[in-house]
C-alpha positions as CSV (number, residue, x, y, z in Angstrom):
1,M,0.6,8.6,-22.3
2,K,1.3,5.0,-23.2
3,A,-1.4,3.1,-25.1
4,F,-3.9,1.3,-22.9
5,N,-4.2,-2.4,-23.7
6,L,-7.7,-3.5,-22.6
7,N,-6.9,-7.2,-23.2
8,S,-3.9,-7.2,-20.9
9,V,-5.8,-5.5,-18.2
10,A,-8.8,-7.9,-18.5
11,M,-6.3,-10.8,-18.3
12,G,-4.8,-9.2,-15.2
13,V,-8.1,-8.8,-13.5
14,A,-8.8,-12.5,-14.2
15,V,-5.4,-13.5,-12.7
16,A,-6.1,-11.4,-9.6
17,G,-9.4,-13.1,-9.2
18,L,-7.8,-16.5,-9.4
19,L,-5.2,-15.5,-6.9
20,S,-7.9,-14.3,-4.5
21,A,-9.7,-17.6,-4.8
22,S,-6.6,-19.6,-4.2
23,V,-5.5,-17.8,-1.1
24,V,-8.8,-16.9,0.4
25,D,-7.7,-18.2,3.9
26,A,-3.9,-17.9,3.4
27,A,-2.0,-14.8,4.5
28,T,1.3,-13.9,2.9
29,S,4.5,-13.0,4.8
30,I,5.9,-9.5,4.5
31,S,8.4,-9.9,7.4
32,G,11.3,-9.0,5.2
33,N,9.8,-5.8,3.9
34,N,7.9,-4.5,7.0
35,F,9.7,-1.7,8.9
36,P,9.0,-0.4,12.4
37,F,8.8,3.4,12.9
38,S,9.0,5.2,16.3
39,K,9.8,8.5,17.9
40,M,13.4,7.6,17.8
41,N,13.2,6.3,14.2
42,P,10.6,8.4,12.4
43,S,12.2,8.5,8.9
44,Q,13.6,5.7,6.6
45,T,14.4,5.2,3.0
46,L,12.5,2.2,1.6
47,E,12.0,0.8,-1.8
48,A,9.0,0.2,-4.1
49,R,8.1,-0.4,-7.7
50,P,6.5,2.5,-9.7
51,D,3.2,0.5,-10.3
52,S,3.0,-1.1,-6.9
53,F,0.3,1.0,-5.3
54,Y,-2.2,0.8,-8.2
55,N,-1.5,-2.0,-10.6
56,L,-3.6,-2.6,-13.7
57,T,-2.7,-6.3,-13.8
58,M,-3.7,-6.9,-10.1
59,G,-7.3,-5.8,-10.5
60,Y,-6.4,-2.1,-9.9
61,K,-5.1,-3.0,-6.4
62,G,-1.7,-2.6,-4.8
63,W,0.9,-5.3,-5.2
64,T,1.9,-6.5,-1.7
65,H,5.5,-7.7,-2.4
66,H,6.3,-4.8,-4.7
67,S,5.3,-2.2,-2.1
68,S,7.1,-1.5,1.3
69,W,5.2,-1.7,4.6
70,I,5.7,0.3,7.8
71,W,4.1,-0.1,11.2
72,M,4.1,1.9,14.4
73,N,2.4,2.2,17.8
74,L,0.1,5.2,17.9
75,K,-2.0,6.9,20.6
76,K,-5.8,7.5,20.4
77,G,-6.7,11.1,19.6
78,N,-3.3,12.1,18.2
79,L,-2.8,13.5,14.7
80,Y,-0.3,11.6,12.5
81,T,1.1,12.4,9.0
82,V,2.8,9.9,6.7
83,T,4.9,11.5,4.0
84,A,6.4,9.5,1.1
85,T,8.9,11.2,-1.3
86,A,10.3,9.6,-4.4
87,D,14.0,9.8,-5.1
88,P,14.6,12.9,-7.3
89,T,16.3,10.7,-10.0
90,A,13.1,8.6,-10.4
91,Q,11.2,11.2,-12.6
92,G,7.6,10.0,-13.0
93,F,7.4,8.0,-9.8
94,H,4.2,9.0,-8.0
95,P,4.2,7.6,-4.5
96,G,1.0,6.3,-2.8
97,V,0.2,5.4,0.8
98,A,-2.6,3.5,2.4
99,C,-3.0,3.0,6.2
100,W,-4.9,0.7,8.5
101,Y,-5.3,0.1,12.2
102,R,-3.9,-3.4,12.9
103,P,-4.9,-4.6,16.4
104,Q,-2.4,-7.3,17.7
105,G,-2.8,-9.9,20.4
106,K,-3.8,-13.5,21.0
107,G,-5.8,-15.0,18.2
108,L,-4.9,-12.1,15.8
109,V,-2.7,-12.3,12.7
110,S,0.8,-10.7,13.2
111,V,1.5,-7.4,11.6
112,D,4.2,-9.3,9.6
113,Y,1.5,-10.8,7.4
114,A,-0.7,-9.2,4.7
115,Y,-4.0,-10.6,3.5
116,A,-2.9,-11.7,0.0
117,H,-0.5,-10.9,-2.8
118,F,-2.5,-7.7,-3.5
119,Y,-4.2,-5.2,-1.3
120,N,-7.3,-3.0,-1.6
121,Q,-6.1,0.6,-0.9
122,F,-9.5,1.8,0.5
123,T,-11.2,-0.9,2.5
124,S,-11.0,-2.7,5.8
125,I,-10.2,-6.4,5.8
126,I,-11.6,-8.8,8.5
127,A,-10.7,-12.4,7.7
128,A,-11.0,-15.4,10.1
129,N,-9.1,-18.7,10.0
130,Q,-6.0,-17.4,8.3
131,V,-3.1,-19.7,7.7
132,D,0.5,-19.1,6.5
133,E,0.5,-19.7,2.8
134,A,3.9,-21.3,3.0
135,D,3.5,-23.9,5.7
136,Q,-0.3,-23.7,6.5
137,K,0.4,-22.8,10.1
138,K,-2.7,-21.4,11.8
139,L,-2.5,-17.6,12.3
140,G,-5.9,-16.5,13.6
141,T,-8.1,-13.7,12.5
142,M,-6.7,-10.8,10.4
143,K,-8.1,-7.4,11.3
144,M,-7.2,-4.4,9.2
145,Y,-9.4,-1.3,9.8
146,Y,-9.0,1.2,7.0
147,E,-7.9,4.8,7.9
148,V,-6.7,6.7,4.8
149,N,-5.1,6.6,1.4
150,G,-3.7,9.0,-1.1
151,Y,-1.3,9.2,-4.0
152,D,0.8,12.0,-5.6
153,G,-1.4,13.5,-8.3
154,D,0.9,16.3,-9.2
155,G,2.5,16.2,-12.7
156,M,0.0,13.8,-14.1
157,E,-2.0,14.2,-17.3
158,Y,-5.7,15.0,-16.6
159,P,-8.2,13.6,-16.9
160,L,-6.6,10.2,-16.2
161,G,-8.1,7.3,-18.1
162,S,-11.0,5.4,-16.6
163,Q,-8.6,2.5,-15.8
164,Y,-7.0,4.8,-13.1
165,Q,-10.4,5.7,-11.6
166,Q,-11.5,2.3,-10.2
167,G,-12.5,2.6,-6.6
168,N,-11.9,5.3,-4.0
169,V,-8.2,5.9,-4.5
170,V,-7.4,9.5,-3.8
171,G,-5.2,11.7,-5.9
172,I,-3.7,14.5,-3.8
173,L,-2.5,17.8,-5.4
174,D,-0.1,19.8,-3.2
175,G,2.1,21.3,-5.9
176,A,5.0,19.0,-5.1
177,V,5.6,16.4,-7.8
178,G,6.9,13.1,-6.4
179,K,5.6,13.6,-2.9
180,V,2.4,12.7,-1.1
181,E,1.2,13.3,2.5
182,V,-1.7,11.6,4.2
183,S,-2.9,12.5,7.7
184,F,-5.3,10.9,10.2
185,V,-6.3,11.1,13.8
186,A,-5.8,7.7,15.5
187,K,-9.2,6.3,16.6
188,N,-7.5,3.7,18.8
189,T,-4.3,3.2,20.8
190,G,-2.3,0.4,19.2
191,V,-0.5,-0.7,16.0
192,Y,-1.1,1.0,12.7
193,Q,0.3,-0.2,9.4
194,C,0.8,1.5,6.0
195,A,1.6,0.2,2.5
196,V,3.9,2.5,0.5
197,G,4.1,2.1,-3.3
198,G,3.8,3.9,-6.6
199,I,1.2,4.7,-9.3
200,N,2.5,5.0,-12.8
201,P,0.1,6.2,-15.4
202,S,2.4,7.9,-18.0
203,S,6.0,7.4,-17.2
204,D,8.8,5.6,-19.0
205,L,10.2,4.3,-15.7
206,D,11.1,0.6,-15.6
207,T,8.3,-0.9,-13.6
208,S,10.2,-4.1,-13.0
209,I,12.7,-2.6,-10.5
210,L,12.6,-1.0,-7.1
211,Y,13.2,2.7,-6.5
212,P,14.1,4.5,-3.3
213,V,11.2,6.3,-1.4
214,N,11.8,8.3,1.7
215,V,9.1,7.8,4.3
216,S,8.6,9.8,7.4
217,V,5.9,9.8,10.1
218,G,5.0,13.0,11.9
219,G,3.4,13.0,15.3
220,L,5.2,10.0,16.8
């Protein structure tokens, strides 16, 4: 495993805190990297960086613009499964998925916006008076109700260092390295959204580039 630099992580946490303070009421656009899924289009190959789901320099959160995003209309009471599989050539890419219920309508922020440049993988986000960070246009209230998260824990060194155990981020062991599945029963009928990224505790993968990740949604 690569050496852990405490100073660089501490600096990253400080930077993340500053970013949070500067964009507390400003939402960031993800319109160019937010893909609709449906019964007719349940599987797509997206892209993400290896450290986009759990990033040490972003306060252990996910990196919004280095992840991909998906959204779909779901029905209350139905079971859905989101599967993310890394490209076989990207050895050491461990995909991660986090999902939220994203109600849409008058006075609510569009699904094409995320709360900030980073996201918490395991909490709900309710934030009033959001504006577009680019042009300060009023957007309304952002509502993201947390459903589930998980990352591919197969093929990792255990126990992972404490820096990879900050918060309720769930490692899933299913025997398939490079793949993760998360499932949930929809509590509401409406739009759901998921972030798809990677966690990278011990790989030599270049974390500055995007890698293909196949994403499919079962139950649509």
